[in-house]
N, C-alpha and C positions, 0 to 999 in steps of 0.2 A: 241592611237585610235583617240585622238583629232587632232593630227598632220596629220594623214591620211585623216580625213574628212575635215580639213581646207585647204588642199593642193589645189592650183588652178587647173582647169581642164587641162588634157593633150591634149585636143582637142580644137583648137582655131577656131574662125569663127562662124557665125550665120547660122544655118541650118533651122530656122523657129520654130514656136511655137510647132509644132508637133514633133520636134526632141529632142533627149536626149542631144544635144550638149550644152545647157545652163547649167551654174553652178548650178542654183537652181534646174533644172530638174534632173541633175546628183545626187545631194545631196538627194533629195526626193526619187529618185529611189533606191539608195543604202541603205539608212536608213530604208525605208519602207520594202525592201526585208529582211533585217537583223531582224527587229522587228517581222516579221511574223514567224520567227523561221522555215521557210520552205526551206531555202537555206543557203549556206556558203558564206563567203566573196568572194571567187574565183568565185562562180557562179553568185553572184550579180554584179561583175565587168565585167563579160564576155561580155555582150552587148556593153559596152563601149570600150573594147579592139577590138571587131569586127568592131565597127564604125570607130575606129582609123585606122585599117588596110584598110577598104574600102576607107577612105580619101586618104591614101598614094597611093593607086592604081589609084584612079580617078583623083587626083590633080597632082601627079608627074609621073604617068605612070610606077611605079615600078611593077616588076613581083612579084609573090607570094614568090619566094625564097628570093628575096631581102628584101621584107617586113618582112619575118620571121627573117632574120638576124638583121634588125633594131630593132625589138621588142623583141629580145631574152633576153637581160639583164633586160629589163623592166618587162617582164613576170616572170623571175626568182625572182626578188625582190618582185613582187606582190604575188607570191606563198609563199615565206617565211613569209611575213607579214600576209598573209591570214591564214596560219597554226597557227601562234601564237595568232592571234586575235580569231580564232575559239575556241582554247583551253581555253583562258581566258573568252570568252563569255559563254562557257559551264559551267565553274566554277561559274561565276556570276549568271547565270540563275538557276542552279540547287543546288547551295550551300545553307548552313544553315544561311548565313548572309543576312538579308533583304537589297535589293538594288533597287534604283529607279533612273530614268532619269527624269530631270525636264526641262521644256521649259523656255524660257527667262522670262515669266511671273510667274514662280514658280509653274505651274501646273505639276502634275505627268503625264508624257506621256508614261512611261514604268515602270513596276515593275516585279521583279522576283517572283518565286513561294514562297520563304520564306516570302517576304513582303505580298503577297496576303493571305498567311495563317495567318499572324499576323493581317493584316487589310484588309480584303476582300472588293472588290468593291470600291477602293479608286482612281482609275485612273481618271484623269481629275480634281481632287479636288486640291486646294492649299496645298502644302506640309507643309508650316509653320503653317497652321491652325490646324494641328494635335497635337500641343504641348502646347495648353492652354495658360497659363500665360507667357510662354517663346516663343510665336509665333513671337514677335517682334525681339527677339535675333536671332531666326532662319532665319527670313527674312533678317536681316542685314548680316548674314553670307553668304546667297545666293547672295547678291549684292556685296560682297567684292571682287569677282573675284580672290580668292586665296583659298588655302586649309585652312579649319577651323575645330575645334573640340570643342564640348561643350556637357555637361550633360543636360538631359531634361527628363521630364516624358511624356510618350505618352499614350493616352487613347485607350486601346483596347476594344473589345466587352465585356470582363468580368472583367477587372481590369486595374489599372494604373500601367505601368511598367517603371522602370528607365532604360534609355538607354544612350549610348554615340553616338552622331550624328557626323559622319565624312563627311564633305562637300567639294567638289572640282569642278573646272570649267569644262564645257563640252558644246560645241556648239550644238544648237538644229538643227532640220532638215531644218530650215529656215536660218541657218548660223549665228544666233544671239547668244549672250552669254547665255548659259544655265548652268545646274549643274548636277552632280550626287551626290547621298547621300547613305551612309551605316549606318545602325542602329546596334551598337554593344551592346550585352546584358551585363548588369551590375549585373547579378545574383551572380557571384563570389564575387564581392565587397559586395553585400547585405548579402551573407552568412557569410562573415567575420564580418560584423556589427551585424548579428544575434547571432554570437557566443560570443559577449561581455557580461560580467556580468552586465554592466550598460545599462540603456535605452538610445537609440539614436534617435534623431529627426533631420530632415533636413528641413529647411524652404526656401521659396523664399524671394525675397527682400521686400515683403510687409508683411511678418510674417505668411504666410499660410504654414501649414505643408505639405510637399511633400513626406516625407519618414519617416517611423517608423519601428524600428527593433522589433523582437519578444519580447524582454525584455520590451520595452516600451509598447507594446500592453498588456503584462501580468500585468504590474504594474498599468497602467491607466484603464484597463478594457474595453476599446473601441476596436472595430475591426480595422484592418488596413485601410479599406476603409472609415470608419467613421473618423479616424484621418486625412486622406488626405484632408478632406474638412474643417477641423477646423483651426481657427487661433491659434497661440501658446498661446495667453493670455487666451484661454478657458480652457487649462489644466495646465498652470503655473500661480500661483498667487504670489504676493510679500510676503516675510517673515514678513514684518512689515507694518505699515500704511504709510510709506514714498512713495517709488516709486510705481506708478501704471502701467506705460507703460514699462514693462521689455524689450520687443523687441526693442522699440525705443532707449532704453539706450544701449542694447547689440550690435545693428547693427552698431553703430558708433565706436565700439572698433576695432582697427586695429590689435591688437596682442592677442586677446582672453580675456576671462573673467572667473570668478569663484565666487561662492557665495552660498546662500541658498534660496530656494523657497518653496512655499506650493503647493504640487501637488493636482489637483482636479480630482480624478478618477471618474469613472462612478457611483460608489456606493455612492457618495456624501461625502465621508470622506475627511479630510484634512491631508495630510501626509507631514511632514517636510522632505526635501530632499536636498542633495548636488547637485549642478549643475555647469557645466563648459562648455565652448564652444569656438568656433573660427569661423571667417568668412569662408564661403565655397567658395573657389576660383575656378572660371571656367577657368581662364587664368591669366597670370601675370597682377596684378593691376586691376583685374576684378572679383568682388565678385558677387556670384549668390544667396547669402542668408547666413544662419547660420547653423553650424553643432553643435548640443547641446547634451551633455551627462549628465545623471542624475542618481541618486541612492537614494532610501529612506535612511534617515540618520540612522535609527535603523539597517538596513541591513549593511550599511557602517561601523557602529561601531562594529557590530557583526563580520563582516569580518576582521576588524582590530584586534579584540580580538582573533579570531581564528588563525591569523597568528603568535601569540606569545605563543600559548599553548604548542607547542612542545619544545620551548626554556625554558619555565617556569616550566615544569613538567617532571619528569623522570618515575614515576610509571604509567604503562598503564591504571590502573583503574582511576587514577586521571585525565589522559588525556581525557578519555572517558567522565567522569562526567563533566569536564570543558567544553567540546565540547557541551554536551547536555544543560548545563546552558546557553551557548552563543546562541544556537538555540532557546531556550525558550524566548529570548528577541525579536525574530522576528516572530516566528510561535507559536501560543498558543498550549499548551498541559498540561495535568494533570499527565501523566505518560509516560515514554519512556523506550525503551529497545534497547540494542545493543547486537547482538549475532552472532554466526558463524554457517555455514552449514557444514555438513559432506562432504567428498570427492565426494560422489555420489549425493549430494543435496537431499538426502532422509530424513535427520534429521536436526533439528535446535536446538541450545542451547543458552540460554541467558547468557551473560557474565556480563552484568550490567543492573540493573533495577533502574531507577532514575525518581522521588524520590521513596523510598521504599513504597509499599502500606501497608495499615493497616492489610491486610490478608497475609497469608504465601504463598510465591511462591514455591510450593511443587513439581514441576516437573523439571527434569534436561533436558531431550531430548524430543522434540516434533516431531512427524511424519510429513513429508512434502510430500504430494501426488503430482502426476504430474499436477493436476489441479491448484495448487498454483504456481508451477514453470511456467506454461503457463501464468497465470495472471501476474507474474513478468516480463516475457518476453515481454508482450504486452506494457509495459511502463506506463499504466494508474494505478499506484499503490496507489490508495486511495479508500476508501470505507466508506460510512456513515451509514451502517447498519451492525454492527459487527456480530450480532446474525445470520442474514441471510447469511453473508459471511461464517461463520464457518459451518453452516448447508449445504451450497451448495458446498463449496470448500474443506472442511476438516472435513467431518462428523465423522471420526474416533476419532478426538480429542474433539468432542462435549461434552462428559461426563468427560473430564479431569478436575480435581479440579481447575486448574488455569483458564481454559476457563470459567468454571462456575463462578469463582470469578470475572473475568473481566466483564462478563455480569451482574452479580448481583450488581457490583459496579457502574452500569449505564454508563459504557463506550460505546459510540455508534459509534464513528468515528475513523478511522485509516488512517495514512499516512505512507507509507513504502518507504525507499530509499535503494534499493538493490545495493550492491557493488560487482563488478566482480573481479575475480583474473585473472592472466595471463592464456590465453587459452580460456577466455570467460565465464567460469562457475562462478556461484555465490559463493563468499567466505564468505560474511557476509551481514548483513542488519541492518538498523536503523529503528525503528518503533516509531511513535508518536501516543498516544492515547488521546482522548478528550471526555468529557461528553457533551459539549455544542457546541463547534466549529465544523462547517461543512467544511471539507477539499475540496479544489478545485484544478484544474490543476495549478493555480497560486501559491498555496502553495508548490506543488511539484517542480515547476520551481525555486521558491525562495530557497528551500532547496538545490536543485542542484547547484544554483548559489553561495551559500555560500562557496562552496569548502571544505565541511567536509569529502569527501571521502578519500582524501589523509591522513588526520589526523587520521581517524578511521583505515585506512589500516596500518598506522605506528604503532598505538597502538596494533592492532591485531598481526602484525609482531613481535613487541617487546615481546608480550606474548609467541609467538611460539619460539622465540630465547631464552627467559628465560627458557622455558620448556626444550628445547634441551640442554642448558647448565646444568640445574639441572639433567637431565638424564645422561649426560656424567659424572658429578661429582658423581652421585650415583653408576655408574658402576665402576669408579675408587675406590670409597670407599669400594665397595663390594670386589674388587680384593685385597684390602689391609687389609680387616677385619681379626683380629687375631683369631676369634673363631666363632663357629656356632651361638652362642647367639648374638654376635656382628652383624653377617649377618642378623639375624632375626630383630634386632632393627633397622638396617639401612633400611631394606625393609619396615618396618612399617612406619617409619618417612619419608623416602625418597619418597615413592610412593604417599603419601598424598600431599607432597610439589610439586612433579613434575607433577602429572596428575590431581590434583585438587579434588581428592576423599576425602570424609569427614572422613572415618574410614578405617583403614587397620589393620587386625590381622594376625599373622603368627602362623600356627599350625604345630607342628612336629608330624610325624607318629611314635609312639612308638609301634612297632610290638610285642615286648616282653610282654608288658602289654595289648596289644590290644586296645589302646586308642589314640585319638588325644590329644595332649598336647599344650595348648596355651603358646607360648614362648615369644611373644612380641605383643603389640598393641599400636595404636596411633590414636587420634582423633584431627582434626585441629581446631575445633570450640567448642562452649559450648553445643553442642548437647549431649544428653544422649545416647551414643552409645557404651560405654566401656562395655566389657563382665565382667571384674573384677571391682567391686566397689572400689573406692578410699580407700586405707588403708587395703584392703583385701590381706592377705599374702598367703593363700592357693591357690595352682595351680588349673586352670580350665581344666578339661578333659572331653572327650566325646567318646562314644563307636565308634569304627571304622566303624560299620555298620549302624550308625544312622545319621539322619539329612542331610542337604545339603552337608556337608563335606563328609559324607559317600557316597552319590551319586556321588560326584566329584571323589572320589577315585575309585569307581567302574567303572565309565564311562571313566576315564582318559581324561577328556575334560573340557574346560571352560564352566561353567554353569551360566546362568543369570536369575534372578527372578525379573521382573519389579515391582511386588506387592507381598510382603511376606504374605499378608493376603489371597491371592488366594490359598487355600489349595489344589486345584486340580493341580496346576502347579508350586508349590514352592519347589519341590524336598524334601519334608519333613523338611523344614526349621524350626529350633528350635529358637524361639525368646528369646533372653537373655537380651535385653535392650529396654526401652519403645519407643525410637524414630526410631527404625528400620522399614523402609518401602520398601526398595529394596536392593538386594544383588547380588554379583557375587563371584564365587570361581574359583581360578586359580591353577591348579596343577603345581608344580615345580619338575623337574626330576633331579636326581643326578645319573650319570652313568646308565641312562636308567630306573631308578626306582623312583617312586614318594616318596620323602622324606619330602617335605614341601607343604603346601597348603596356598595360600593367600586368606584371607576372607575379601572382600570389602563390606562395608555396607553404606547406606545413609538414611538420613531423608527425602529424596525426592523420589517420584515415578519415575519410568522409568530412574533411575540414570545411568544405565549401558547399555543403548541402543546405537545404532549408533556406532561411532568410538571408544567408550570406550572399547568395546570388542577387537577391533583390537589393541588398545594400550596395553591392558593386554596381548594379544597374543605375541606382540613384546617384552614386558618386560619379559615374561616367556622364550622366546627364548634366550634373552640376559643372563638371569640368568642361564639357562642351560649351555651356553657356559662358563660362569664364574665358575660355580660349577665343570664342567668337567676339566677346567684348574687347579682349586685348587685340585681336586682329583688326577690328574696326577702328579701335583707338590708334593703332599704328598707322593705318591708312589715313586717318583723319589728321594726325600729326604731319605725315608726309605731305599731304595736300595743302594743309594750312601753311607750312613753311615754304612751299613753292610760290605762294602768293607774294608778290613784291610789295603790295600795300600792307599797311598795318591792319591786321584782322583781329577783331575782338568779339567774343561771344558773351552775351549777358543773359541772365535768366529773366523771369517774368517781372521781377521787381527792380531790374537794372543793375544787379550785382555781377561783376566780372567773373566769368567761369573759366574762360580759356583765352589764350593769346598766342599768336605766332611770334617768331623771333623779331620781326620788324616792329610789332607792337610793343614787345618787351623793351626794345631800345628807346621807345618814346615814353612809355608809362612806368617803366621799372617794375618792381614787384607789386603789381596792382591786383593780383588775384584776391577775390572776396571783398574788394572795395567797390563802392558805388561809382559807376562811370560818370555820373553827374557831378561828382566832387572834383573832376578835372576841368570843369567849365570855368573859363576866365571871368565870365560875366553872368549875371542871373539868367539872361536870355539863352546863353550857351548851355547852362546847367539844365534849363527847362527843356531845350531841344534834346539833350542827352538822356533825359528821363522819358522821352516819348517812345512809342512803339508803332509798328506798321511800316509800310514801304515809303521810303523817302530817298531821293537822289540829289547829289550836288548841293549839299548843305555847307555853307561857309561858316566855320566855327573857330572860336579862339580857345585854345587849351592852355592850362598852366601845368608844368611838369617839374619834377625834381623837388629838392628841399628848399626851404627858405634861404635866400630870396629865390622864388620860383621863376622859371623861364616861361615866357609866353610864346606860344606856337600857333600859327594860323594854318588851318587844314581845310581840305575839301573832303566831306564825309558823305557816305551813303549808308542806308539802313534798310534791312528787309528781314521778315520772320523766317525762321528755319522750318516751320510747319512740322514740329516734332511732338505736338500734343502737350508740350510743357511750357509753351510761351517763350522759348529762347529766341533771341534776336542776334543777327550778324551785323556788325559795324565794320566798315572799311574806311580807313583814314589815309589821305595823301597830303603830305606837307607841301604847302605852296612854296615855302622857301627852298625845299629840295628841288621842286620843279624848276624854280628860277635858277638855282645853282647849276642844275644840269644843263640848262640852256647856256648860262654864262660860262660854265666850265668847258663846254664844247667850243665856244668862241676862244676862250683863253688858251685851251690846248692847241687849237689851230694856230693862234698867234705865236705862242711860245715855240711851237715846232718850226714855224716860218722863220722866226728870229734866229733860232738855233741853226737852222739850215743856212741862213744868209751870213751869219757871223762866225760860226765855227771854222769855216774854210779859210777866211783871212787870218784868223788867229793861228791856225795850224801852219799856214804859209809863213806867218811872221816867225813862228817857232823855228821853222826850217831855215829861214834866212839868217836868224840870229846865231843858230848853231853853225851855219856855214861861215859867218863872219868870224866866229871864234876860231875856226880852223885856219883862217887866212892871215891871222895876226902874225907878223914877222918880227916885230921888235921884241927882243928878249926881255928888256927891262919893263915893258908894258904888258907883255903877254899874260903874266899870271893874274894881275889885277883886272885886266879887261876880260879875261876868260871867266873869272869868278862872277863879274857883273852880268855877263851875258848868260851864264848858267842859271843865275837867280831869275833873270828875266824869263828864261824859258820855263822855269818851274812855275812862276806866277801865271804865265799864259796857260799852262795846263790846268792849274787850279781854278782858273776863271771858268772852266767848263762846269764846275760844281754849282755855279750860280744858277744855271738853267735847271739843274736837278732840284734845287731848293725852291725854285720859283713857285711851283704849284703848292708845296707844303706851306709856304709863307702866306699865300692867298687863302688857304683853308683856315690857318690859325687865326687870321684876322677876322673871320666870320664868327657870329655868335654860336656857341655850342648848341647842338640839337640833341645829343645823346645824354643819357642819364649818367651823372658823375659816379665814380667808384673809388674805393680805397686801394692804394698801391704804395710800394716802398720807393721813395724818391731816390735813395742811394743806388738801388738796383738799376734804376733808369739811367742815372749818371754813369755808373760803371759800364753799362751796356753800350752807351754812346762812345765812351773812351775806347772800348775794345773794337769798335767799328772804324776807328781812324787808321790811316796808313802807319806803318811801323815807325817811320822817322818822326811822325807827329806824336805817336804814343811815347817814344823815348824822350821827347822834349817836355813831357808833363811830369811835374813833381808834386805828389800828393802829401798833404799834412792832415792827418786825422786826429782831431782834438776831442773826439767823443770817447768817454771813458769805457762805457759798456756798449758793446755792439748789440743792437736789436733792430727790428724793423722800424724805420722812421716813416710813418704813414701820413700821406697827404690825400686829400679828397679832390678828384678832378679827372683829367683825361690823360692817359699815359702817352698817347701820340703827341699831344700838344706840348707837354713838358719835355719830351724827348727832342722835339724840334728846337725848343728854346736852348737846352743844354748843347745840342749839336751845333747850332748856329753860333752860339757864344764861343765855344771852343775853336771852331773853324776861323771865325773872325779874328780872334786874338793870335792864333798860330800864324796867320798870314802876315802879322805885323812884326814878326821876329826879324832882326837885322842879319844875324849870323846863325848857322845851324847849332851853335853852342848855346844860344839863348834859351832859357827855360821858362815855361809857363807854370806858375805855382798855383795849385788848386787846394784851398783850405776848407775843411768841413768841420763845423762846430755847431753845438746846440746853444741857442741864445735864450735869455729870459723870456717868460711868458710862452714857453713851449714853441719856439720857432727854430727852424733849420736855416743855417747860414752856409751858403756855398760861394766862396770867394775865388775868382780867377784873375790873377795879376801877373803882368810882365815885369821884368826888371826895371828899376827906376831910370837907368841910363837910356833905355829905349824911349821912355816917355819924354826925357829931356831932349832927345834928338828928333822928336817928331816934327818940330817946327822946321819947315824947309828953308834952305838958302835960295834967295831969288836968282843968284848967279849960277847955281848948280842945276842944270836941266835934269839930271838923274834924280836929285832930291825932289824936284817939282813933280816928276813923273810918279815917284813913290807916294807923295802926298795925295795926288789924285787917285791913286789906287786904293789908299786907305779910306778915302771918302766914299769910294764906290763900295768897299767892303762893309762900311758902317751903315749901309742902307737897311740891313736886316735888324738893326737895333730896336726899331719901333715894333717890329713883329715879335722880337724876344720879350720886350716889356709887356706887350699885350698878352702873351702867353702866361707870364708871371702873374699879372693882374687877374687873369681868369681863374687862377688858383688862390685868390685872395692874398697874394703876395706882392712883393715890390722888387724892382731891379734898379740898382744904384750904379752909376758910371763912376769908376775910380780914376778920375783925372785923366781919362783917355788911355789909361794903361791897363784897364780890366773892368770886370763887372762883379757885383755881389748880389746873389739871389737871397731873398729873405722870405721863407715860406712857412705858413702856420701848420703845425703838426696836429694830427687827430689822436685822441686818446683811445679809440677803438682798436681792438686786436685785429690782426689781419685775417680775412676770411680763409677758412680751411678749404 
């Protein structure tokens, strides 16, 4: 634009004073036309172009066509420049940035609409005179004839505004060096300074305040306009008696300064404050004054203390109380509270009251009407007439005992800091209460500037997370509880800890007796809320149709009683403890039927309003799911264990999830193992890895520890159709099937043998005893009677052979069960205790083991019991006289082996060879041979336990069994 207007005239020659051909005339014509805003640049230049064309015709005699060709390129260039100028001129004139043109003497000769709006009627006045103390700096920038930028304060009609002045050269209408100027708004920078927690002042070079942010206005108590007229020394005083001219000392600092001052606010107090500052640089090496930051020292220290609270404390209550203590060092209060709002902002509950009042805070949830929320939304959250506030804003809580106690305690003023959650709703609030101090907007701003919101939000979030963790743990514990009583005890203790309720009792519905039975109760504090007094053993019961419990059972719904003394709305509440003031009952369903009722009670009024009911409903729903799962699990276990086959459930990848008792006998502790690992051959493992329906699979399994036992089974497989890919396997041992068939035959055979042989044996017994009674020779009577009595005893003992027959047959079969650890000596002593009295008296024990401890072997209790019992019976039957003793010696041998030796006296062994002439001895020898038939079965049982059986020259046996190092299972 400057270049266009400074270009020499395209028309040469002097046409007279009345002509447009002079340079000054052309300039005045064009600039005047443009400033009038009535024409474009093209229209303003049109008379000049026409004059040029007239000259070409008159001076050189060109025709119109020739003149058009000569001026074509010039006209094109002028058209392009005109279009661009007109667009920029529109933007400058109608834009939001104030713009002026200045003559060579600094007068405003043109201003756009934005400037006229900011400073109306200023055309023709000196531009630099608008900037007060910075007028000289602005004038120097106008004379510099180059682009300049500087900050300045401009006095408008209503206020002083901080602007950045952008100045550049522009010739005026007389062709002399003039200027243009733009005024850029500094409100963005001012907003940033207003957001600081510290007070900010900016001065000029003589110490006069030119800017104050909102925080400075709040701390000092003066208005912004008042501060702009004050010298810095009027609000800042020295910290000591030394320096008196603080500004004079600070303005000489080139790199900044810091220290302490005494603030002189409007109310006349003296406030110790921290101060720091730096030169306010307008341009390189050009200071325009000072930029000073300050903060009251008490606030500064409180802010520093608040920054360390989260690092020094873990408990949310400690965090809240430490925060309130720090606030009390800056803003006076005699009581403070921190509490949370319900999700709908219709209730509020105090989490912390600090310090505790002398009276009882007896209300848990307070109603929050829309009027209070509206008051919080307005942002002016202080009130110095509490009684009137409650009366007008929350009349429903006027008669609340806590509201009455606050007013009676002469609290008059309240300052509230509401804290919002994500989404904009109020999540919590901090309230300061005072009897004497009158709260002001300055107190609210101070509270906001301390930055306590984040700390309190962190404490609130920590409480919520702790509650969520406690609820998860309670659900896990309920799932694992071994009994109904354990569930009741967990509910009583867990819900008080998770949800903050004072007392929880769990009542079982005993429909057989028609009563509620108190199963468990818990109180978390020293309140007298327990139904059963300490030390009382008798159970507490209540009729199913009576009280609040009866109403809950009848209505099948959660019931809440804000005040138990209100007989019209307390559902027949039966008071059982002195401190009961409010209550809630929650029915718990098991398989669609109410089986338990949770009884929550509190020493506070309104304890279960607001979200407590929702929390109880959620807890009831979780319990119902847990109880349903336990119910179905119990049914599943019962059904699984009724299956005679070995039943195994595997997941989608073939891992064993569940087994019945028959399967546990085969596979042992196999849960979480792959079923395919029990395949004896690769093809068996492959089949055990498959899925889908399959019946009558013949498989070979390996079970137990090394050396593992092989078992042939008949298996079937089918999916459970549970959406998770579980499969059900059923296994039937072919050996078991065969043994069942064989056992049926053997049982029938043994029964027949017993039936056919026991009668003759008993007959022989009777005949022998009769013969003994008929002996008449005195000299033979005693010997003969003794022999006959022994024969009768042996005939009776022969009956035991048939009882041991089935056990011996079982022992000789390969074990199918999983071996286990047991104490071998306990098995031995048990068998000795099972003998007849006369046989027990004939056994003499020798224990050579120094220290008595469990001597563990791995195997099968029944098989080793058979071996010990058979060995003892066989040897006892070989005694000659009742006085003969069987010596049993127990000792621990090298390599950790147990030795059990059973021996008859040596003279018996010597007399075992029969005389051919003596028929009685021949009969006894045949009896001993018959009794020794069980020896092979005894040896087989010892070998099954990796041990040995040694025959002691026909006079006894010695068991040698390896011991295990493992401890006995608990």
